[in-house]
Biopython code that builds the backbone (N, CA, C, O; Angstrom):
import numpy as np
from Bio.PDB.StructureBuilder import StructureBuilder

atoms = [
    (1, "MET", "N", (-14.132, -17.569, 6.244)),
    (1, "MET", "CA", (-13.743, -17.214, 7.387)),
    (1, "MET", "C", (-12.205, -16.590, 7.165)),
    (1, "MET", "O", (-11.936, -15.477, 7.618)),
    (2, "GLY", "N", (-11.412, -17.227, 6.580)),
    (2, "GLY", "CA", (-9.966, -16.453, 6.253)),
    (2, "GLY", "C", (-9.705, -15.682, 5.574)),
    (2, "GLY", "O", (-8.589, -15.164, 5.606)),
    (3, "ILE", "N", (-11.029, -15.177, 4.354)),
    (3, "ILE", "CA", (-10.861, -13.890, 3.718)),
    (3, "ILE", "C", (-11.429, -12.663, 4.181)),
    (3, "ILE", "O", (-10.945, -11.543, 4.020)),
    (4, "VAL", "N", (-12.443, -12.942, 4.739)),
    (4, "VAL", "CA", (-13.083, -12.009, 5.855)),
    (4, "VAL", "C", (-12.078, -11.663, 6.872)),
    (4, "VAL", "O", (-11.576, -10.539, 6.841)),
    (5, "TRP", "N", (-11.814, -12.316, 7.559)),
    (5, "TRP", "CA", (-11.095, -11.924, 8.178)),
    (5, "TRP", "C", (-9.770, -10.925, 7.968)),
    (5, "TRP", "O", (-9.470, -10.007, 8.731)),
    (6, "THR", "N", (-8.952, -11.363, 6.605)),
    (6, "THR", "CA", (-7.900, -10.515, 5.905)),
    (6, "THR", "C", (-8.715, -9.311, 5.505)),
    (6, "THR", "O", (-8.021, -8.386, 5.082)),
    (7, "ILE", "N", (-9.985, -9.097, 5.532)),
    (7, "ILE", "CA", (-10.935, -8.086, 4.708)),
    (7, "ILE", "C", (-10.667, -6.973, 6.043)),
    (7, "ILE", "O", (-10.330, -5.795, 5.926)),
    (8, "ILE", "N", (-10.891, -7.623, 7.156)),
    (8, "ILE", "CA", (-11.069, -6.965, 8.204)),
    (8, "ILE", "C", (-9.823, -6.298, 9.019)),
    (8, "ILE", "O", (-9.869, -5.341, 9.793)),
    (9, "ILE", "N", (-8.895, -6.939, 8.694)),
    (9, "ILE", "CA", (-7.622, -6.904, 9.361)),
    (9, "ILE", "C", (-6.896, -5.689, 8.260)),
    (9, "ILE", "O", (-6.203, -4.707, 8.529)),
    (10, "GLY", "N", (-7.362, -6.201, 6.996)),
    (10, "GLY", "CA", (-6.696, -5.107, 6.190)),
    (10, "GLY", "C", (-7.333, -3.537, 6.395)),
    (10, "GLY", "O", (-6.742, -2.457, 6.403)),
    (11, "PHE", "N", (-8.497, -3.792, 6.525)),
    (11, "PHE", "CA", (-9.580, -2.320, 6.691)),
    (11, "PHE", "C", (-8.060, -1.550, 7.766)),
    (11, "PHE", "O", (-7.072, -0.931, 7.371)),
    (12, "VAL", "N", (-8.356, -1.830, 8.754)),
    (12, "VAL", "CA", (-8.089, -1.611, 10.267)),
    (12, "VAL", "C", (-6.045, -1.227, 9.441)),
    (12, "VAL", "O", (-5.542, -0.202, 9.900)),
    (13, "ALA", "N", (-5.562, -1.656, 8.876)),
    (13, "ALA", "CA", (-4.333, -1.573, 8.379)),
    (13, "ALA", "C", (-3.967, -1.171, 8.010)),
    (13, "ALA", "O", (-2.750, -0.988, 8.053)),
    (14, "GLY", "N", (-5.499, -0.261, 6.703)),
    (14, "GLY", "CA", (-5.096, 0.456, 6.131)),
    (14, "GLY", "C", (-5.252, 2.105, 6.601)),
    (14, "GLY", "O", (-4.835, 3.178, 6.166)),
    (15, "VAL", "N", (-6.300, 1.550, 8.013)),
    (15, "VAL", "CA", (-6.210, 3.125, 8.700)),
    (15, "VAL", "C", (-4.978, 3.471, 9.357)),
    (15, "VAL", "O", (-4.427, 4.547, 9.124)),
    (16, "ILE", "N", (-4.460, 2.536, 10.253)),
    (16, "ILE", "CA", (-2.921, 2.455, 10.213)),
    (16, "ILE", "C", (-1.987, 2.997, 9.554)),
    (16, "ILE", "O", (-1.423, 4.036, 9.898)),
    (17, "ALA", "N", (-1.741, 2.357, 8.567)),
    (17, "ALA", "CA", (-0.558, 2.962, 7.893)),
    (17, "ALA", "C", (-0.846, 3.942, 7.031)),
    (17, "ALA", "O", (0.115, 4.409, 6.419)),
    (18, "LYS", "N", (-2.240, 4.518, 6.749)),
    (18, "LYS", "CA", (-2.151, 6.154, 6.464)),
    (18, "LYS", "C", (-1.736, 6.855, 7.635)),
    (18, "LYS", "O", (-0.863, 7.638, 7.260)),
    (19, "PHE", "N", (-1.899, 6.960, 8.734)),
    (19, "PHE", "CA", (-1.371, 7.666, 9.923)),
    (19, "PHE", "C", (0.179, 7.540, 9.823)),
    (19, "PHE", "O", (0.799, 8.601, 9.749)),
    (20, "LEU", "N", (0.704, 6.669, 9.813)),
    (20, "LEU", "CA", (1.974, 6.110, 9.636)),
    (20, "LEU", "C", (2.746, 6.519, 8.296)),
    (20, "LEU", "O", (3.971, 6.609, 8.380)),
    (21, "SER", "N", (2.165, 6.761, 7.134)),
    (21, "SER", "CA", (2.996, 7.381, 6.150)),
    (21, "SER", "C", (1.941, 8.345, 5.979)),
    (21, "SER", "O", (1.177, 8.111, 5.043)),
    (22, "PRO", "N", (1.706, 9.459, 6.723)),
    (22, "PRO", "CA", (1.203, 10.359, 5.857)),
    (22, "PRO", "C", (1.923, 11.327, 4.566)),
    (22, "PRO", "O", (3.057, 11.460, 4.104)),
    (23, "GLY", "N", (0.829, 11.787, 4.347)),
    (23, "GLY", "CA", (1.299, 13.055, 2.528)),
    (23, "GLY", "C", (-0.199, 13.545, 2.726)),
    (23, "GLY", "O", (-1.099, 13.295, 3.528)),
    (24, "ALA", "N", (-0.008, 14.520, 1.400)),
    (24, "ALA", "CA", (-0.799, 15.667, 1.170)),
    (24, "ALA", "C", (-2.060, 14.661, 0.366)),
    (24, "ALA", "O", (-2.012, 14.359, -0.826)),
    (25, "ASN", "N", (-2.783, 14.387, 0.997)),
    (25, "ASN", "CA", (-3.981, 12.886, 1.077)),
    (25, "ASN", "C", (-3.355, 12.257, -0.564)),
    (25, "ASN", "O", (-3.678, 12.399, -1.743)),
    (26, "GLU", "N", (-2.329, 11.535, 0.185)),
    (26, "GLU", "CA", (-2.258, 9.859, -0.851)),
    (26, "GLU", "C", (-2.666, 8.647, -0.312)),
    (26, "GLU", "O", (-2.283, 8.374, 0.826)),
    (27, "PRO", "N", (-3.205, 8.056, -0.774)),
    (27, "PRO", "CA", (-4.401, 8.721, -1.156)),
    (27, "PRO", "C", (-5.607, 9.103, -0.698)),
    (27, "PRO", "O", (-6.309, 8.629, 0.194)),
    (28, "ALA", "N", (-5.810, 10.316, -1.653)),
    (28, "ALA", "CA", (-7.361, 11.054, -1.663)),
    (28, "ALA", "C", (-8.000, 10.223, -1.137)),
    (28, "ALA", "O", (-8.171, 9.265, -1.890)),
    (29, "GLY", "N", (-8.604, 10.076, 0.134)),
    (29, "GLY", "CA", (-10.093, 9.419, 0.566)),
    (29, "GLY", "C", (-9.905, 8.237, 1.438)),
    (29, "GLY", "O", (-9.440, 7.133, 1.154)),
    (30, "PHE", "N", (-10.295, 8.629, 2.397)),
    (30, "PHE", "CA", (-10.718, 7.442, 3.525)),
    (30, "PHE", "C", (-11.158, 5.824, 2.813)),
    (30, "PHE", "O", (-10.540, 4.829, 3.192)),
    (31, "VAL", "N", (-12.535, 5.686, 1.519)),
    (31, "VAL", "CA", (-12.383, 4.488, 0.835)),
    (31, "VAL", "C", (-11.162, 4.317, 0.382)),
    (31, "VAL", "O", (-10.620, 3.348, 0.914)),
    (32, "LEU", "N", (-10.664, 4.738, -0.207)),
    (32, "LEU", "CA", (-9.110, 4.261, -1.306)),
    (32, "LEU", "C", (-8.101, 3.934, 0.306)),
    (32, "LEU", "O", (-7.666, 2.801, 0.516)),
    (33, "THR", "N", (-7.984, 4.476, 0.775)),
    (33, "THR", "CA", (-7.200, 4.272, 1.678)),
    (33, "THR", "C", (-7.332, 2.823, 2.490)),
    (33, "THR", "O", (-6.417, 2.141, 2.952)),
    (34, "THR", "N", (-8.644, 2.593, 2.511)),
    (34, "THR", "CA", (-8.945, 1.274, 3.025)),
    (34, "THR", "C", (-8.609, 0.094, 2.027)),
    (34, "THR", "O", (-7.945, -0.909, 2.289)),
    (35, "ILE", "N", (-9.198, 0.422, 0.845)),
    (35, "ILE", "CA", (-8.668, -0.635, -0.225)),
    (35, "ILE", "C", (-7.782, -0.837, -0.136)),
    (35, "ILE", "O", (-7.490, -1.959, 0.277)),
    (36, "LEU", "N", (-6.591, 0.251, -0.512)),
    (36, "LEU", "CA", (-5.152, 0.009, -0.244)),
    (36, "LEU", "C", (-4.969, -0.942, 0.456)),
    (36, "LEU", "O", (-4.403, -1.978, 0.109)),
    (37, "GLY", "N", (-5.466, -0.677, 1.618)),
    (37, "GLY", "CA", (-5.132, -1.239, 3.224)),
    (37, "GLY", "C", (-5.587, -2.932, 2.585)),
    (37, "GLY", "O", (-4.795, -3.852, 2.382)),
    (38, "ILE", "N", (-6.538, -2.941, 2.450)),
    (38, "ILE", "CA", (-7.090, -4.381, 2.252)),
    (38, "ILE", "C", (-6.340, -5.313, 1.269)),
    (38, "ILE", "O", (-6.158, -6.530, 1.297)),
    (39, "ILE", "N", (-5.988, -4.420, 0.449)),
    (39, "ILE", "CA", (-4.965, -4.894, -0.926)),
    (39, "ILE", "C", (-3.543, -5.358, -0.229)),
    (39, "ILE", "O", (-2.941, -6.429, -0.300)),
    (40, "GLY", "N", (-3.252, -4.172, 0.449)),
    (40, "GLY", "CA", (-1.643, -4.612, 1.566)),
    (40, "GLY", "C", (-1.711, -6.094, 2.125)),
    (40, "GLY", "O", (-0.842, -6.956, 1.990)),
    (41, "ALA", "N", (-3.049, -6.221, 2.849)),
    (41, "ALA", "CA", (-2.858, -7.169, 3.814)),
    (41, "ALA", "C", (-3.270, -8.566, 3.304)),
    (41, "ALA", "O", (-3.378, -9.500, 4.099)),
    (42, "PHE", "N", (-3.508, -8.721, 1.941)),
    (42, "PHE", "CA", (-3.598, -9.899, 0.834)),
    (42, "PHE", "C", (-2.558, -10.001, 0.706)),
    (42, "PHE", "O", (-2.158, -11.111, 1.058)),
    (43, "VAL", "N", (-1.268, -8.870, 0.075)),
    (43, "VAL", "CA", (-0.011, -9.090, -0.423)),
    (43, "VAL", "C", (0.610, -9.531, 0.633)),
    (43, "VAL", "O", (1.114, -10.640, 0.459)),
    (44, "ALA", "N", (0.776, -9.025, 1.768)),
    (44, "ALA", "CA", (0.952, -9.798, 2.781)),
    (44, "ALA", "C", (1.132, -11.013, 3.286)),
    (44, "ALA", "O", (2.143, -11.497, 3.794)),
    (45, "THR", "N", (-0.208, -11.598, 3.064)),
    (45, "THR", "CA", (-0.386, -13.167, 3.198)),
    (45, "THR", "C", (-0.249, -13.339, 2.452)),
    (45, "THR", "O", (-1.071, -14.250, 2.553)),
    (46, "PHE", "N", (0.246, -13.460, 0.886)),
    (46, "PHE", "CA", (0.926, -14.120, -0.341)),
    (46, "PHE", "C", (2.060, -14.005, 0.037)),
    (46, "PHE", "O", (2.530, -15.064, 0.455)),
    (47, "LEU", "N", (2.536, -13.389, 0.061)),
    (47, "LEU", "CA", (4.061, -13.386, 0.481)),
    (47, "LEU", "C", (4.747, -13.880, 1.816)),
    (47, "LEU", "O", (5.846, -14.414, 1.967)),
    (48, "GLY", "N", (3.964, -13.611, 2.560)),
    (48, "GLY", "CA", (4.228, -14.632, 3.653)),
    (48, "GLY", "C", (3.803, -16.232, 4.163)),
    (48, "GLY", "O", (4.184, -16.813, 5.179)),
    (49, "GLN", "N", (2.948, -16.686, 3.166)),
    (49, "GLN", "CA", (2.678, -17.722, 2.309)),
    (49, "GLN", "C", (3.609, -18.423, 1.703)),
    (49, "GLN", "O", (4.026, -19.549, 1.973)),
    (50, "ALA", "N", (3.893, -17.735, 0.916)),
    (50, "ALA", "CA", (5.585, -17.989, -0.155)),
    (50, "ALA", "C", (6.874, -17.599, 0.297)),
    (50, "ALA", "O", (7.877, -17.707, -0.409)),
    (51, "LEU", "N", (6.877, -17.220, 1.274)),
    (51, "LEU", "CA", (8.094, -17.535, 2.272)),
    (51, "LEU", "C", (8.312, -18.098, 3.090)),
    (51, "LEU", "O", (9.433, -18.175, 3.593)),
    (52, "GLY", "N", (6.829, -18.946, 3.668)),
    (52, "GLY", "CA", (6.465, -19.886, 4.576)),
    (52, "GLY", "C", (6.892, -19.487, 5.921)),
    (52, "GLY", "O", (7.291, -20.181, 6.856)),
    (53, "TRP", "N", (6.680, -17.901, 5.793)),
    (53, "TRP", "CA", (6.117, -17.887, 7.446)),
    (53, "TRP", "C", (4.313, -18.089, 7.853)),
    (53, "TRP", "O", (3.830, -18.353, 8.953)),
    (54, "TYR", "N", (3.982, -17.980, 7.242)),
    (54, "TYR", "CA", (2.146, -18.500, 7.403)),
    (54, "TYR", "C", (1.858, -20.029, 6.653)),
    (54, "TYR", "O", (2.010, -20.308, 5.464)),
    (55, "ARG", "N", (1.489, -20.721, 7.530)),
    (55, "ARG", "CA", (0.918, -21.910, 6.745)),
    (55, "ARG", "C", (-0.196, -21.891, 5.652)),
    (55, "ARG", "O", (-1.073, -21.075, 5.936)),
    (56, "PRO", "N", (-0.325, -22.296, 4.943)),
    (56, "PRO", "CA", (-1.246, -22.178, 3.427)),
    (56, "PRO", "C", (-2.939, -22.243, 4.596)),
    (56, "PRO", "O", (-3.096, -23.133, 5.431)),
    (57, "GLY", "N", (-4.009, -21.076, 4.342)),
    (57, "GLY", "CA", (-4.778, -20.773, 4.708)),
    (57, "GLY", "C", (-4.858, -19.944, 5.893)),
    (57, "GLY", "O", (-5.909, -19.358, 6.151)),
    (58, "GLU", "N", (-3.724, -19.833, 6.719)),
    (58, "GLU", "CA", (-3.294, -19.009, 7.558)),
    (58, "GLU", "C", (-2.973, -17.393, 6.368)),
    (58, "GLU", "O", (-2.358, -17.224, 5.315)),
    (59, "GLY", "N", (-3.767, -16.521, 7.274)),
    (59, "GLY", "CA", (-3.919, -14.620, 7.011)),
    (59, "GLY", "C", (-2.385, -14.180, 7.964)),
    (59, "GLY", "O", (-1.856, -14.736, 8.927)),
    (60, "ALA", "N", (-2.040, -13.024, 7.233)),
    (60, "ALA", "CA", (-1.340, -12.285, 7.647)),
    (60, "ALA", "C", (-2.214, -11.562, 8.892)),
    (60, "ALA", "O", (-3.346, -11.078, 8.890)),
    (61, "GLY", "N", (-1.174, -11.699, 9.990)),
    (61, "GLY", "CA", (-1.117, -10.895, 10.926)),
    (61, "GLY", "C", (-1.368, -8.990, 10.963)),
    (61, "GLY", "O", (-1.445, -8.383, 9.895)),
    (62, "LEU", "N", (-1.464, -8.282, 12.260)),
    (62, "LEU", "CA", (-1.606, -7.342, 11.916)),
    (62, "LEU", "C", (-0.522, -6.198, 11.615)),
    (62, "LEU", "O", (-0.464, -5.148, 10.976)),
    (63, "VAL", "N", (0.484, -7.155, 12.606)),
    (63, "VAL", "CA", (1.767, -5.859, 12.124)),
    (63, "VAL", "C", (2.161, -5.969, 10.245)),
    (63, "VAL", "O", (2.540, -5.083, 9.479)),
    (64, "GLY", "N", (1.848, -7.553, 9.975)),
    (64, "GLY", "CA", (1.943, -8.482, 8.405)),
    (64, "GLY", "C", (1.158, -7.351, 7.586)),
    (64, "GLY", "O", (1.707, -6.710, 6.689)),
    (65, "ALA", "N", (-0.447, -7.124, 8.050)),
    (65, "ALA", "CA", (-0.605, -6.470, 6.940)),
    (65, "ALA", "C", (-0.497, -4.840, 6.586)),
    (65, "ALA", "O", (-0.480, -4.264, 5.499)),
    (66, "VAL", "N", (-0.426, -4.286, 8.089)),
    (66, "VAL", "CA", (-0.107, -2.390, 8.105)),
    (66, "VAL", "C", (1.113, -2.561, 7.184)),
    (66, "VAL", "O", (1.124, -1.837, 6.189)),
    (67, "ILE", "N", (2.388, -3.610, 7.405)),
    (67, "ILE", "CA", (3.211, -3.326, 6.906)),
    (67, "ILE", "C", (3.495, -3.621, 5.237)),
    (67, "ILE", "O", (4.415, -3.026, 4.677)),
    (68, "GLY", "N", (2.817, -4.377, 4.658)),
    (68, "GLY", "CA", (1.989, -4.580, 3.483)),
    (68, "GLY", "C", (1.181, -3.985, 3.146)),
    (68, "GLY", "O", (0.913, -4.270, 1.978)),
    (69, "ALA", "N", (0.337, -2.954, 3.693)),
    (69, "ALA", "CA", (-0.301, -1.971, 3.500)),
    (69, "ALA", "C", (0.171, -0.600, 3.211)),
    (69, "ALA", "O", (-0.323, 0.234, 2.452)),
    (70, "VAL", "N", (1.347, -0.515, 4.052)),
    (70, "VAL", "CA", (2.473, 0.449, 3.554)),
    (70, "VAL", "C", (3.262, 0.503, 2.736)),
    (70, "VAL", "O", (3.924, 1.450, 2.310)),
    (71, "ILE", "N", (3.228, -0.492, 2.484)),
    (71, "ILE", "CA", (4.166, -0.667, 0.879)),
    (71, "ILE", "C", (3.403, -0.174, -0.222)),
    (71, "ILE", "O", (3.794, 0.726, -0.965)),
    (72, "VAL", "N", (2.040, -0.916, -0.346)),
    (72, "VAL", "CA", (0.631, -0.554, -1.188)),
    (72, "VAL", "C", (0.860, 1.139, -1.157)),
    (72, "VAL", "O", (1.282, 1.718, -2.159)),
    (73, "LEU", "N", (0.586, 1.754, -0.091)),
    (73, "LEU", "CA", (0.087, 2.722, -0.150)),
    (73, "LEU", "C", (1.692, 3.666, -0.522)),
    (73, "LEU", "O", (1.408, 4.767, -0.994)),
    (74, "MET", "N", (2.845, 3.498, -0.431)),
    (74, "MET", "CA", (4.068, 3.749, -1.236)),
    (74, "MET", "C", (4.324, 3.469, -2.768)),
    (74, "MET", "O", (4.821, 4.141, -3.672)),
    (75, "VAL", "N", (3.774, 2.182, -2.688)),
    (75, "VAL", "CA", (3.895, 2.122, -4.438)),
    (75, "VAL", "C", (2.424, 2.975, -5.380)),
    (75, "VAL", "O", (2.426, 3.214, -6.587)),
    (76, "TRP", "N", (1.480, 3.240, -4.562)),
    (76, "TRP", "CA", (0.474, 3.588, -4.852)),
    (76, "TRP", "C", (0.834, 5.344, -5.194)),
    (76, "TRP", "O", (0.540, 5.725, -6.327)),
    (77, "SER", "N", (1.400, 6.277, -4.309)),
    (77, "SER", "CA", (1.691, 7.357, -4.246)),
    (77, "SER", "C", (3.315, 7.755, -5.590)),
    (77, "SER", "O", (3.506, 8.712, -6.340)),
    (78, "MET", "N", (3.855, 6.927, -5.411)),
    (78, "MET", "CA", (4.956, 6.944, -6.177)),
    (78, "MET", "C", (4.104, 6.235, -7.828)),
    (78, "MET", "O", (4.930, 5.488, -8.353)),
    (79, "MET", "N", (3.250, 6.270, -8.376)),
    (79, "MET", "CA", (2.709, 5.518, -9.224)),
    (79, "MET", "C", (1.928, 6.798, -9.853)),
    (79, "MET", "O", (2.104, 7.279, -10.972)),
    (80, "SER", "N", (0.994, 7.238, -8.814)),
    (80, "SER", "CA", (0.047, 8.802, -8.931)),
    (80, "SER", "C", (1.170, 9.835, -9.029)),
    (80, "SER", "O", (0.941, 10.541, -10.011)),
    (81, "ARG", "N", (2.039, 10.122, -8.546)),
    (81, "ARG", "CA", (3.284, 11.241, -8.833)),
    (81, "ARG", "C", (3.653, 11.828, -10.301)),
    (81, "ARG", "O", (3.872, 12.911, -10.845)),
    (82, "ARG", "N", (3.569, 10.128, -10.676)),
    (82, "ARG", "CA", (4.401, 9.837, -12.273)),
    (82, "ARG", "C", (3.327, 9.964, -13.030)),
    (82, "ARG", "O", (3.502, 10.231, -14.219)),
    (83, "SER", "N", (2.291, 9.839, -12.632)),
    (83, "SER", "CA", (1.391, 9.851, -13.673)),
    (83, "SER", "C", (0.276, 11.433, -13.693)),
    (83, "SER", "O", (-0.547, 11.754, -14.551)),
    (84, "ALA", "N", (0.623, 12.086, -12.546)),
    (84, "ALA", "CA", (0.408, 13.632, -12.840)),
    (84, "ALA", "C", (1.171, 14.603, -13.712)),
    (84, "ALA", "O", (0.813, 15.779, -13.786)),
]
sb = StructureBuilder()
sb.init_structure("model")
sb.init_model(0)
sb.init_chain("A")
sb.init_seg("    ")
for serial, (resi, resn, name, xyz) in enumerate(atoms, 1):
    if name == "N":
        sb.init_residue(resn, " ", resi, " ")
    sb.init_atom(name, np.array(xyz, "f"), 0.0, 1.0, " ", f" {name:<3s}", serial, name[0])
structure = sb.get_structure()
């Protein structure tokens, strides 16, 4: 259930992160934004567990997932600018 919950939170976090860090279609598309949000939720969960903020098996909350998604979106936009 933990992975499914992280995916759901990541989906919501991706949408929220897109509104918090608007840009000229970076990343372009709803699907890619939500996928990056899910990745951000997993990153936030991993970092939170590594830093001792979360217990093993405990996922990041919505705020942590949004922060992780914003970070992933910023990294994605920086990398996409370099390749363009």
